[in-house]
PDB file with one MODEL, atoms N, CA, C and O in Angstrom:
MODEL        1
ATOM      1  N   UNK A   1      99.341  79.587  66.143  1.00  0.00           N
ATOM      2  CA  UNK A   1      98.718  80.246  67.264  1.00  0.00           C
ATOM      3  C   UNK A   1      99.684  81.273  67.843  1.00  0.00           C
ATOM      4  O   UNK A   1     100.656  80.925  68.514  1.00  0.00           O
ATOM      5  N   UNK A   2      99.412  82.488  67.583  1.00  0.00           N
ATOM      6  CA  UNK A   2     100.265  83.540  68.112  1.00  0.00           C
ATOM      7  C   UNK A   2      99.607  84.145  69.341  1.00  0.00           C
ATOM      8  O   UNK A   2      98.389  84.313  69.414  1.00  0.00           O
ATOM      9  N   UNK A   3     100.440  84.454  70.276  1.00  0.00           N
ATOM     10  CA  UNK A   3      99.969  85.049  71.525  1.00  0.00           C
ATOM     11  C   UNK A   3     100.465  86.489  71.548  1.00  0.00           C
ATOM     12  O   UNK A   3     101.308  86.851  72.370  1.00  0.00           O
ATOM     13  N   UNK A   4      99.936  87.309  70.641  1.00  0.00           N
ATOM     14  CA  UNK A   4     100.396  88.691  70.557  1.00  0.00           C
ATOM     15  C   UNK A   4      99.653  89.531  71.593  1.00  0.00           C
ATOM     16  O   UNK A   4      98.459  89.363  71.844  1.00  0.00           O
ATOM     17  N   UNK A   5     100.416  90.427  72.167  1.00  0.00           N
ATOM     18  CA  UNK A   5      99.839  91.316  73.189  1.00  0.00           C
ATOM     19  C   UNK A   5      99.573  92.676  72.573  1.00  0.00           C
ATOM     20  O   UNK A   5     100.270  93.122  71.662  1.00  0.00           O
ATOM     21  N   UNK A   6      98.567  93.304  73.088  1.00  0.00           N
ATOM     22  CA  UNK A   6      98.248  94.659  72.657  1.00  0.00           C
ATOM     23  C   UNK A   6      99.158  95.633  73.394  1.00  0.00           C
ATOM     24  O   UNK A   6      99.686  95.303  74.456  1.00  0.00           O
ATOM     25  N   UNK A   7      99.344  96.813  72.852  1.00  0.00           N
ATOM     26  CA  UNK A   7     100.173  97.803  73.568  1.00  0.00           C
ATOM     27  C   UNK A   7      99.601  98.173  74.937  1.00  0.00           C
ATOM     28  O   UNK A   7     100.351  98.569  75.829  1.00  0.00           O
ATOM     29  N   UNK A   8      98.295  98.052  75.114  1.00  0.00           N
ATOM     30  CA  UNK A   8      97.722  98.385  76.413  1.00  0.00           C
ATOM     31  C   UNK A   8      98.033  97.318  77.462  1.00  0.00           C
ATOM     32  O   UNK A   8      97.954  97.582  78.662  1.00  0.00           O
ATOM     33  N   UNK A   9      98.389  96.106  77.008  1.00  0.00           N
ATOM     34  CA  UNK A   9      98.755  95.054  77.968  1.00  0.00           C
ATOM     35  C   UNK A   9     100.072  95.359  78.681  1.00  0.00           C
ATOM     36  O   UNK A   9     100.318  94.875  79.785  1.00  0.00           O
ATOM     37  N   UNK A  10     100.904  96.161  78.042  1.00  0.00           N
ATOM     38  CA  UNK A  10     102.187  96.497  78.631  1.00  0.00           C
ATOM     39  C   UNK A  10     102.092  97.635  79.643  1.00  0.00           C
ATOM     40  O   UNK A  10     103.071  97.955  80.318  1.00  0.00           O
ATOM     41  N   UNK A  11     100.929  98.235  79.745  1.00  0.00           N
ATOM     42  CA  UNK A  11     100.737  99.344  80.692  1.00  0.00           C
ATOM     43  C   UNK A  11     100.966  98.880  82.127  1.00  0.00           C
ATOM     44  O   UNK A  11     101.458  99.648  82.954  1.00  0.00           O
ATOM     45  N   UNK A  12     100.617  97.643  82.426  1.00  0.00           N
ATOM     46  CA  UNK A  12     100.832  97.111  83.781  1.00  0.00           C
ATOM     47  C   UNK A  12     102.316  97.087  84.128  1.00  0.00           C
ATOM     48  O   UNK A  12     102.703  97.393  85.256  1.00  0.00           O
ATOM     49  N   UNK A  13     103.142  96.724  83.153  1.00  0.00           N
ATOM     50  CA  UNK A  13     104.588  96.666  83.388  1.00  0.00           C
ATOM     51  C   UNK A  13     105.188  98.057  83.544  1.00  0.00           C
ATOM     52  O   UNK A  13     106.086  98.265  84.359  1.00  0.00           O
ATOM     53  N   UNK A  14     104.695  98.995  82.769  1.00  0.00           N
ATOM     54  CA  UNK A  14     105.177 100.372  82.872  1.00  0.00           C
ATOM     55  C   UNK A  14     104.789 100.964  84.218  1.00  0.00           C
ATOM     56  O   UNK A  14     105.586 101.665  84.842  1.00  0.00           O
ATOM     57  N   UNK A  15     103.586 100.690  84.663  1.00  0.00           N
ATOM     58  CA  UNK A  15     103.157 101.218  85.963  1.00  0.00           C
ATOM     59  C   UNK A  15     103.935 100.565  87.096  1.00  0.00           C
ATOM     60  O   UNK A  15     104.211 101.213  88.106  1.00  0.00           O
ATOM     61  N   UNK A  16     104.294  99.290  86.946  1.00  0.00           N
ATOM     62  CA  UNK A  16     105.108  98.625  87.954  1.00  0.00           C
ATOM     63  C   UNK A  16     106.483  99.278  88.051  1.00  0.00           C
ATOM     64  O   UNK A  16     107.003  99.462  89.151  1.00  0.00           O
ATOM     65  N   UNK A  17     107.068  99.625  86.930  1.00  0.00           N
ATOM     66  CA  UNK A  17     108.352 100.320  86.939  1.00  0.00           C
ATOM     67  C   UNK A  17     108.262 101.671  87.619  1.00  0.00           C
ATOM     68  O   UNK A  17     109.167 102.068  88.354  1.00  0.00           O
ATOM     69  N   UNK A  18     107.177 102.370  87.375  1.00  0.00           N
ATOM     70  CA  UNK A  18     106.974 103.662  88.045  1.00  0.00           C
ATOM     71  C   UNK A  18     106.787 103.507  89.536  1.00  0.00           C
ATOM     72  O   UNK A  18     107.284 104.324  90.311  1.00  0.00           O
ATOM     73  N   UNK A  19     106.070 102.462  89.956  1.00  0.00           N
ATOM     74  CA  UNK A  19     105.889 102.209  91.389  1.00  0.00           C
ATOM     75  C   UNK A  19     107.227 101.912  92.070  1.00  0.00           C
ATOM     76  O   UNK A  19     107.500 102.409  93.162  1.00  0.00           O
ATOM     77  N   UNK A  20     108.047 101.107  91.420  1.00  0.00           N
ATOM     78  CA  UNK A  20     109.344 100.756  91.994  1.00  0.00           C
ATOM     79  C   UNK A  20     110.234 101.994  92.090  1.00  0.00           C
ATOM     80  O   UNK A  20     110.896 102.208  93.106  1.00  0.00           O
ATOM     81  N   UNK A  21     110.248 102.803  91.042  1.00  0.00           N
ATOM     82  CA  UNK A  21     111.065 104.010  91.060  1.00  0.00           C
ATOM     83  C   UNK A  21     110.615 104.981  92.150  1.00  0.00           C
ATOM     84  O   UNK A  21     111.444 105.567  92.845  1.00  0.00           O
ATOM     85  N   UNK A  22     109.309 105.149  92.296  1.00  0.00           N
ATOM     86  CA  UNK A  22     108.793 106.060  93.312  1.00  0.00           C
ATOM     87  C   UNK A  22     109.013 105.515  94.715  1.00  0.00           C
ATOM     88  O   UNK A  22     109.348 106.267  95.631  1.00  0.00           O
ATOM     89  N   UNK A  23     108.826 104.205  94.887  1.00  0.00           N
ATOM     90  CA  UNK A  23     108.977 103.605  96.220  1.00  0.00           C
ATOM     91  C   UNK A  23     110.406 103.715  96.722  1.00  0.00           C
ATOM     92  O   UNK A  23     110.636 103.756  97.931  1.00  0.00           O
ATOM     93  N   UNK A  24     111.366 103.762  95.815  1.00  0.00           N
ATOM     94  CA  UNK A  24     112.755 103.860  96.225  1.00  0.00           C
ATOM     95  C   UNK A  24     113.234 105.309  96.276  1.00  0.00           C
ATOM     96  O   UNK A  24     113.953 105.690  97.200  1.00  0.00           O
ATOM     97  N   UNK A  25     112.847 106.108  95.303  1.00  0.00           N
ATOM     98  CA  UNK A  25     113.419 107.451  95.210  1.00  0.00           C
ATOM     99  C   UNK A  25     112.790 108.468  96.168  1.00  0.00           C
ATOM    100  O   UNK A  25     113.493 109.352  96.657  1.00  0.00           O
ATOM    101  N   UNK A  26     111.507 108.369  96.444  1.00  0.00           N
ATOM    102  CA  UNK A  26     110.858 109.371  97.296  1.00  0.00           C
ATOM    103  C   UNK A  26     111.427 109.356  98.714  1.00  0.00           C
ATOM    104  O   UNK A  26     111.752 110.426  99.227  1.00  0.00           O
ATOM    105  N   UNK A  27     111.566 108.189  99.387  1.00  0.00           N
ATOM    106  CA  UNK A  27     112.172 108.232 100.730  1.00  0.00           C
ATOM    107  C   UNK A  27     113.622 108.697 100.731  1.00  0.00           C
ATOM    108  O   UNK A  27     114.065 109.342 101.682  1.00  0.00           O
ATOM    109  N   UNK A  28     114.365 108.376  99.675  1.00  0.00           N
ATOM    110  CA  UNK A  28     115.765 108.801  99.615  1.00  0.00           C
ATOM    111  C   UNK A  28     115.838 110.318  99.477  1.00  0.00           C
ATOM    112  O   UNK A  28     116.594 110.968 100.200  1.00  0.00           O
ATOM    113  N   UNK A  29     115.061 110.889  98.559  1.00  0.00           N
ATOM    114  CA  UNK A  29     115.082 112.342  98.386  1.00  0.00           C
ATOM    115  C   UNK A  29     114.539 113.061  99.612  1.00  0.00           C
ATOM    116  O   UNK A  29     115.030 114.132  99.971  1.00  0.00           O
ATOM    117  N   UNK A  30     113.528 112.482 100.258  1.00  0.00           N
ATOM    118  CA  UNK A  30     113.001 113.086 101.471  1.00  0.00           C
ATOM    119  C   UNK A  30     114.050 113.065 102.584  1.00  0.00           C
ATOM    120  O   UNK A  30     114.208 114.050 103.305  1.00  0.00           O
ATOM    121  N   UNK A  31     114.767 111.944 102.728  1.00  0.00           N
ATOM    122  CA  UNK A  31     115.843 111.876 103.716  1.00  0.00           C
ATOM    123  C   UNK A  31     116.946 112.868 103.432  1.00  0.00           C
ATOM    124  O   UNK A  31     117.487 113.479 104.354  1.00  0.00           O
ATOM    125  N   UNK A  32     117.286 113.034 102.167  1.00  0.00           N
ATOM    126  CA  UNK A  32     118.325 114.001 101.784  1.00  0.00           C
ATOM    127  C   UNK A  32     117.890 115.427 102.120  1.00  0.00           C
ATOM    128  O   UNK A  32     118.671 116.219 102.646  1.00  0.00           O
ATOM    129  N   UNK A  33     116.635 115.741 101.807  1.00  0.00           N
ATOM    130  CA  UNK A  33     116.139 117.082 102.071  1.00  0.00           C
ATOM    131  C   UNK A  33     116.071 117.358 103.579  1.00  0.00           C
ATOM    132  O   UNK A  33     116.428 118.445 104.034  1.00  0.00           O
ATOM    133  N   UNK A  34     115.611 116.369 104.344  1.00  0.00           N
ATOM    134  CA  UNK A  34     115.539 116.550 105.798  1.00  0.00           C
ATOM    135  C   UNK A  34     116.935 116.639 106.419  1.00  0.00           C
ATOM    136  O   UNK A  34     117.120 117.347 107.409  1.00  0.00           O
ATOM    137  N   UNK A  35     117.915 115.937 105.855  1.00  0.00           N
ATOM    138  CA  UNK A  35     119.288 116.061 106.322  1.00  0.00           C
ATOM    139  C   UNK A  35     119.797 117.491 106.142  1.00  0.00           C
ATOM    140  O   UNK A  35     120.426 118.057 107.037  1.00  0.00           O
ATOM    141  N   UNK A  36     119.520 118.054 104.989  1.00  0.00           N
ATOM    142  CA  UNK A  36     119.956 119.440 104.747  1.00  0.00           C
ATOM    143  C   UNK A  36     119.211 120.419 105.637  1.00  0.00           C
ATOM    144  O   UNK A  36     119.783 121.416 106.077  1.00  0.00           O
ATOM    145  N   UNK A  37     117.950 120.146 105.905  1.00  0.00           N
ATOM    146  CA  UNK A  37     117.129 121.060 106.709  1.00  0.00           C
ATOM    147  C   UNK A  37     117.544 121.023 108.179  1.00  0.00           C
ATOM    148  O   UNK A  37     117.674 122.071 108.811  1.00  0.00           O
ATOM    149  N   UNK A  38     117.751 119.830 108.724  1.00  0.00           N
ATOM    150  CA  UNK A  38     118.068 119.684 110.142  1.00  0.00           C
ATOM    151  C   UNK A  38     119.564 119.585 110.423  1.00  0.00           C
ATOM    152  O   UNK A  38     119.973 119.681 111.580  1.00  0.00           O
ATOM    153  N   UNK A  39     120.381 119.398 109.405  1.00  0.00           N
ATOM    154  CA  UNK A  39     121.821 119.282 109.593  1.00  0.00           C
ATOM    155  C   UNK A  39     122.244 117.987 110.257  1.00  0.00           C
ATOM    156  O   UNK A  39     123.199 117.981 111.035  1.00  0.00           O
ATOM    157  N   UNK A  40     121.565 116.901 109.974  1.00  0.00           N
ATOM    158  CA  UNK A  40     121.863 115.615 110.590  1.00  0.00           C
ATOM    159  C   UNK A  40     122.551 114.656 109.628  1.00  0.00           C
ATOM    160  O   UNK A  40     122.496 113.440 109.809  1.00  0.00           O
ATOM    161  N   UNK A  41     123.185 115.196 108.626  1.00  0.00           N
ATOM    162  CA  UNK A  41     123.770 114.375 107.570  1.00  0.00           C
ATOM    163  C   UNK A  41     124.697 113.323 108.129  1.00  0.00           C
ATOM    164  O   UNK A  41     125.473 113.645 109.029  1.00  0.00           O
ATOM    165  N   UNK A  42     124.676 112.139 107.682  1.00  0.00           N
ATOM    166  CA  UNK A  42     123.923 111.431 106.643  1.00  0.00           C
ATOM    167  C   UNK A  42     122.836 110.531 107.197  1.00  0.00           C
ATOM    168  O   UNK A  42     122.376 109.636 106.488  1.00  0.00           O
ATOM    169  N   UNK A  43     122.408 110.731 108.432  1.00  0.00           N
ATOM    170  CA  UNK A  43     121.541 109.768 109.103  1.00  0.00           C
ATOM    171  C   UNK A  43     120.154 109.661 108.501  1.00  0.00           C
ATOM    172  O   UNK A  43     119.643 108.551 108.345  1.00  0.00           O
ATOM    173  N   UNK A  44     119.540 110.752 108.164  1.00  0.00           N
ATOM    174  CA  UNK A  44     118.197 110.671 107.589  1.00  0.00           C
ATOM    175  C   UNK A  44     118.228 110.167 106.154  1.00  0.00           C
ATOM    176  O   UNK A  44     117.273 109.539 105.698  1.00  0.00           O
ATOM    177  N   UNK A  45     119.311 110.433 105.440  1.00  0.00           N
ATOM    178  CA  UNK A  45     119.476 109.864 104.111  1.00  0.00           C
ATOM    179  C   UNK A  45     119.595 108.343 104.185  1.00  0.00           C
ATOM    180  O   UNK A  45     118.998 107.630 103.379  1.00  0.00           O
ATOM    181  N   UNK A  46     120.360 107.856 105.141  1.00  0.00           N
ATOM    182  CA  UNK A  46     120.476 106.414 105.331  1.00  0.00           C
ATOM    183  C   UNK A  46     119.133 105.806 105.744  1.00  0.00           C
ATOM    184  O   UNK A  46     118.770 104.721 105.292  1.00  0.00           O
ATOM    185  N   UNK A  47     118.410 106.506 106.595  1.00  0.00           N
ATOM    186  CA  UNK A  47     117.076 106.043 106.973  1.00  0.00           C
ATOM    187  C   UNK A  47     116.143 105.992 105.775  1.00  0.00           C
ATOM    188  O   UNK A  47     115.341 105.067 105.648  1.00  0.00           O
ATOM    189  N   UNK A  48     116.244 106.987 104.892  1.00  0.00           N
ATOM    190  CA  UNK A  48     115.444 106.980 103.666  1.00  0.00           C
ATOM    191  C   UNK A  48     115.798 105.818 102.763  1.00  0.00           C
ATOM    192  O   UNK A  48     114.920 105.241 102.121  1.00  0.00           O
ATOM    193  N   UNK A  49     117.079 105.464 102.705  1.00  0.00           N
ATOM    194  CA  UNK A  49     117.497 104.298 101.906  1.00  0.00           C
ATOM    195  C   UNK A  49     116.897 103.019 102.470  1.00  0.00           C
ATOM    196  O   UNK A  49     116.426 102.166 101.716  1.00  0.00           O
ATOM    197  N   UNK A  50     116.912 102.881 103.794  1.00  0.00           N
ATOM    198  CA  UNK A  50     116.338 101.685 104.414  1.00  0.00           C
ATOM    199  C   UNK A  50     114.838 101.610 104.161  1.00  0.00           C
ATOM    200  O   UNK A  50     114.312 100.545 103.837  1.00  0.00           O
ATOM    201  N   UNK A  51     114.158 102.725 104.307  1.00  0.00           N
ATOM    202  CA  UNK A  51     112.709 102.753 104.049  1.00  0.00           C
ATOM    203  C   UNK A  51     112.417 102.429 102.591  1.00  0.00           C
ATOM    204  O   UNK A  51     111.459 101.712 102.301  1.00  0.00           O
ATOM    205  N   UNK A  52     113.223 102.944 101.673  1.00  0.00           N
ATOM    206  CA  UNK A  52     113.040 102.647 100.256  1.00  0.00           C
ATOM    207  C   UNK A  52     113.230 101.182  99.953  1.00  0.00           C
ATOM    208  O   UNK A  52     112.466 100.608  99.177  1.00  0.00           O
ATOM    209  N   UNK A  53     114.234 100.563 100.548  1.00  0.00           N
ATOM    210  CA  UNK A  53     114.471  99.128 100.329  1.00  0.00           C
ATOM    211  C   UNK A  53     113.325  98.299 100.895  1.00  0.00           C
ATOM    212  O   UNK A  53     112.899  97.322 100.280  1.00  0.00           O
ATOM    213  N   UNK A  54     112.826  98.686 102.064  1.00  0.00           N
ATOM    214  CA  UNK A  54     111.678  97.983 102.641  1.00  0.00           C
ATOM    215  C   UNK A  54     110.457  98.124 101.730  1.00  0.00           C
ATOM    216  O   UNK A  54     109.693  97.173 101.559  1.00  0.00           O
ATOM    217  N   UNK A  55     110.275  99.312 101.147  1.00  0.00           N
ATOM    218  CA  UNK A  55     109.163  99.514 100.209  1.00  0.00           C
ATOM    219  C   UNK A  55     109.280  98.594  98.993  1.00  0.00           C
ATOM    220  O   UNK A  55     108.279  98.051  98.525  1.00  0.00           O
ATOM    221  N   UNK A  56     110.497  98.419  98.485  1.00  0.00           N
ATOM    222  CA  UNK A  56     110.704  97.532  97.335  1.00  0.00           C
ATOM    223  C   UNK A  56     110.327  96.104  97.698  1.00  0.00           C
ATOM    224  O   UNK A  56     109.662  95.427  96.915  1.00  0.00           O
ATOM    225  N   UNK A  57     110.741  95.633  98.877  1.00  0.00           N
ATOM    226  CA  UNK A  57     110.387  94.275  99.285  1.00  0.00           C
ATOM    227  C   UNK A  57     108.877  94.120  99.432  1.00  0.00           C
ATOM    228  O   UNK A  57     108.325  93.089  99.048  1.00  0.00           O
ATOM    229  N   UNK A  58     108.213  95.113  99.973  1.00  0.00           N
ATOM    230  CA  UNK A  58     106.761  95.061 100.116  1.00  0.00           C
ATOM    231  C   UNK A  58     106.097  94.976  98.735  1.00  0.00           C
ATOM    232  O   UNK A  58     105.157  94.204  98.542  1.00  0.00           O
ATOM    233  N   UNK A  59     106.588  95.771  97.778  1.00  0.00           N
ATOM    234  CA  UNK A  59     106.038  95.706  96.420  1.00  0.00           C
ATOM    235  C   UNK A  59     106.257  94.347  95.785  1.00  0.00           C
ATOM    236  O   UNK A  59     105.374  93.836  95.097  1.00  0.00           O
ATOM    237  N   UNK A  60     107.425  93.753  96.006  1.00  0.00           N
ATOM    238  CA  UNK A  60     107.703  92.441  95.431  1.00  0.00           C
ATOM    239  C   UNK A  60     106.774  91.392  96.015  1.00  0.00           C
ATOM    240  O   UNK A  60     106.250  90.556  95.278  1.00  0.00           O
ATOM    241  N   UNK A  61     106.558  91.417  97.331  1.00  0.00           N
ATOM    242  CA  UNK A  61     105.668  90.448  97.956  1.00  0.00           C
ATOM    243  C   UNK A  61     104.224  90.627  97.493  1.00  0.00           C
ATOM    244  O   UNK A  61     103.521  89.641  97.268  1.00  0.00           O
ATOM    245  N   UNK A  62     103.776  91.873  97.350  1.00  0.00           N
ATOM    246  CA  UNK A  62     102.421  92.110  96.860  1.00  0.00           C
ATOM    247  C   UNK A  62     102.270  91.645  95.414  1.00  0.00           C
ATOM    248  O   UNK A  62     101.247  91.064  95.053  1.00  0.00           O
ATOM    249  N   UNK A  63     103.283  91.898  94.588  1.00  0.00           N
ATOM    250  CA  UNK A  63     103.240  91.444  93.211  1.00  0.00           C
ATOM    251  C   UNK A  63     103.212  89.925  93.150  1.00  0.00           C
ATOM    252  O   UNK A  63     102.491  89.351  92.333  1.00  0.00           O
ATOM    253  N   UNK A  64     103.986  89.270  94.002  1.00  0.00           N
ATOM    254  CA  UNK A  64     104.011  87.812  94.039  1.00  0.00           C
ATOM    255  C   UNK A  64     102.629  87.270  94.418  1.00  0.00           C
ATOM    256  O   UNK A  64     102.150  86.319  93.802  1.00  0.00           O
ATOM    257  N   UNK A  65     101.999  87.858  95.407  1.00  0.00           N
ATOM    258  CA  UNK A  65     100.650  87.412  95.814  1.00  0.00           C
ATOM    259  C   UNK A  65      99.642  87.622  94.670  1.00  0.00           C
ATOM    260  O   UNK A  65      98.802  86.763  94.404  1.00  0.00           O
ATOM    261  N   UNK A  66      99.742  88.757  94.015  1.00  0.00           N
ATOM    262  CA  UNK A  66      98.798  89.068  92.928  1.00  0.00           C
ATOM    263  C   UNK A  66      98.991  88.108  91.757  1.00  0.00           C
ATOM    264  O   UNK A  66      98.009  87.649  91.172  1.00  0.00           O
ATOM    265  N   UNK A  67     100.234  87.796  91.406  1.00  0.00           N
ATOM    266  CA  UNK A  67     100.484  86.896  90.290  1.00  0.00           C
ATOM    267  C   UNK A  67     100.115  85.459  90.622  1.00  0.00           C
ATOM    268  O   UNK A  67      99.695  84.712  89.738  1.00  0.00           O
ATOM    269  N   UNK A  68     100.264  85.059  91.882  1.00  0.00           N
ATOM    270  CA  UNK A  68      99.886  83.705  92.257  1.00  0.00           C
ATOM    271  C   UNK A  68      98.378  83.517  92.284  1.00  0.00           C
ATOM    272  O   UNK A  68      97.902  82.397  92.102  1.00  0.00           O
ATOM    273  N   UNK A  69      97.617  84.575  92.505  1.00  0.00           N
ATOM    274  CA  UNK A  69      96.156  84.483  92.499  1.00  0.00           C
ATOM    275  C   UNK A  69      95.633  84.328  91.074  1.00  0.00           C
ATOM    276  O   UNK A  69      94.590  83.712  90.855  1.00  0.00           O
ATOM    277  N   UNK A  70      96.355  84.886  90.110  1.00  0.00           N
ATOM    278  CA  UNK A  70      95.913  84.792  88.716  1.00  0.00           C
ATOM    279  C   UNK A  70      96.308  83.457  88.210  1.00  0.00           C
ATOM    280  O   UNK A  70      96.046  83.133  87.052  1.00  0.00           O
TER     281      UNK A  70
ENDMDL
END
């Protein structure tokens, strides 16, 4: 009895990786850009890092809820 997965089954994992990368990188890059625009370096970059980390935790909790329902 083999439990082979189709290549389309891995699409969920690839999309999860993209979500994690976007959830962390977009606030950081936005904070960096706003720091350069307003001259408030490094405060908005640090704020972007905090927002990105909070986004990662939210994604983990949502993934945990989704996997526990299945």
